[in-house]
C-alpha positions as CSV (number, residue, x, y, z in Angstrom):
1,M,229.2,108.2,217.1
2,G,227.4,111.5,217.1
3,Y,224.6,112.7,219.3
4,R,221.2,114.0,218.1
5,V,220.5,117.5,219.1
6,K,216.9,118.4,220.1
7,L,215.6,121.8,221.2
8,T,212.8,122.2,223.7
9,P,210.0,124.4,222.4
10,R,211.2,127.3,224.5
11,A,214.8,127.0,223.2
12,A,213.5,126.8,219.6
13,R,211.5,130.0,220.1
14,E,214.6,131.7,221.7
15,L,216.8,130.6,218.8
16,K,214.3,131.8,216.2
17,A,214.1,135.3,217.9
18,L,217.9,135.9,217.8
19,P,219.6,138.0,215.1
20,K,220.7,136.0,212.1
21,H,224.4,136.3,212.7
22,V,224.0,135.1,216.3
23,R,221.7,132.3,215.2
24,K,224.3,131.0,212.8
25,R,226.9,131.0,215.5
26,I,224.6,129.1,217.8
27,I,223.8,126.5,215.1
28,R,227.6,126.0,214.6
29,W,227.9,125.3,218.3
30,L,225.0,122.8,218.2
31,D,226.8,120.9,215.5
32,L,230.0,120.8,217.6
33,L,228.0,119.6,220.6
34,A,226.5,116.8,218.5
35,D,230.0,115.5,217.8
36,V,231.4,116.0,221.4
37,P,228.9,117.2,224.0
38,F,231.5,117.1,226.8
39,R,234.0,119.3,225.0
40,E,236.3,121.8,226.5
41,G,234.5,125.0,227.2
42,T,231.3,123.3,228.5
43,K,230.6,123.5,232.2
44,K,228.3,121.6,234.5
45,L,225.9,123.9,236.3
46,E,226.0,123.4,240.1
47,G,222.7,122.4,241.7
48,R,220.9,122.1,238.4
49,G,220.9,118.4,237.9
50,G,222.7,117.4,234.8
51,L,222.5,120.8,233.1
52,R,225.6,122.1,231.3
53,R,226.3,125.4,229.6
54,V,228.6,126.7,226.9
55,H,229.1,130.3,226.0
56,A,228.4,130.4,222.2
57,S,229.6,134.0,222.0
58,K,230.5,136.8,224.4
59,E,226.8,137.5,225.1
60,Y,224.9,134.3,224.4
61,V,224.8,131.0,226.3
62,I,223.4,127.5,225.4
63,V,222.1,125.5,228.3
64,F,221.7,121.8,227.6
65,V,221.6,118.3,229.1
66,V,223.3,115.2,227.7
67,Q,221.2,112.1,227.7
68,K,223.8,109.3,227.2
69,K,221.4,106.4,226.9
70,Q,219.3,108.2,224.2
71,V,222.5,109.6,222.6
72,L,220.8,113.0,222.8
73,V,221.8,116.6,223.5
74,L,218.6,118.3,224.7
75,V,218.9,122.1,224.5
76,V,216.9,123.8,227.2
77,R,217.7,127.5,226.7
78,V,219.5,129.7,224.2
79,A,219.6,133.2,225.6
80,H,221.5,136.3,226.5
81,R,223.9,135.6,229.4
82,G,222.0,138.0,231.7
83,D,218.7,136.2,231.1
84,V,219.6,132.6,230.5
85,Y,219.5,131.3,234.1
86,R,216.1,132.7,234.9
87,G,213.4,130.1,235.1
88,L,215.7,127.1,235.0
């Protein structure tokens, strides 16, 4: 059973603003998270509720929360690793 992936408006804007080659890599990761959201390489963020993160590349991070009851992966941020944790 796969999860649905939904982006917050902020995450959608961030994804759209990325270079095409980075955007393709992020989308591949989103597909992987839809299949197995608790996969190896994801990490729970301490003190941030249920937020998790995965490094989609050397420089870009996806921050998301898994809502098991709704079978949903909600993507909160998609940004450069130096900026991704600001405003969470």
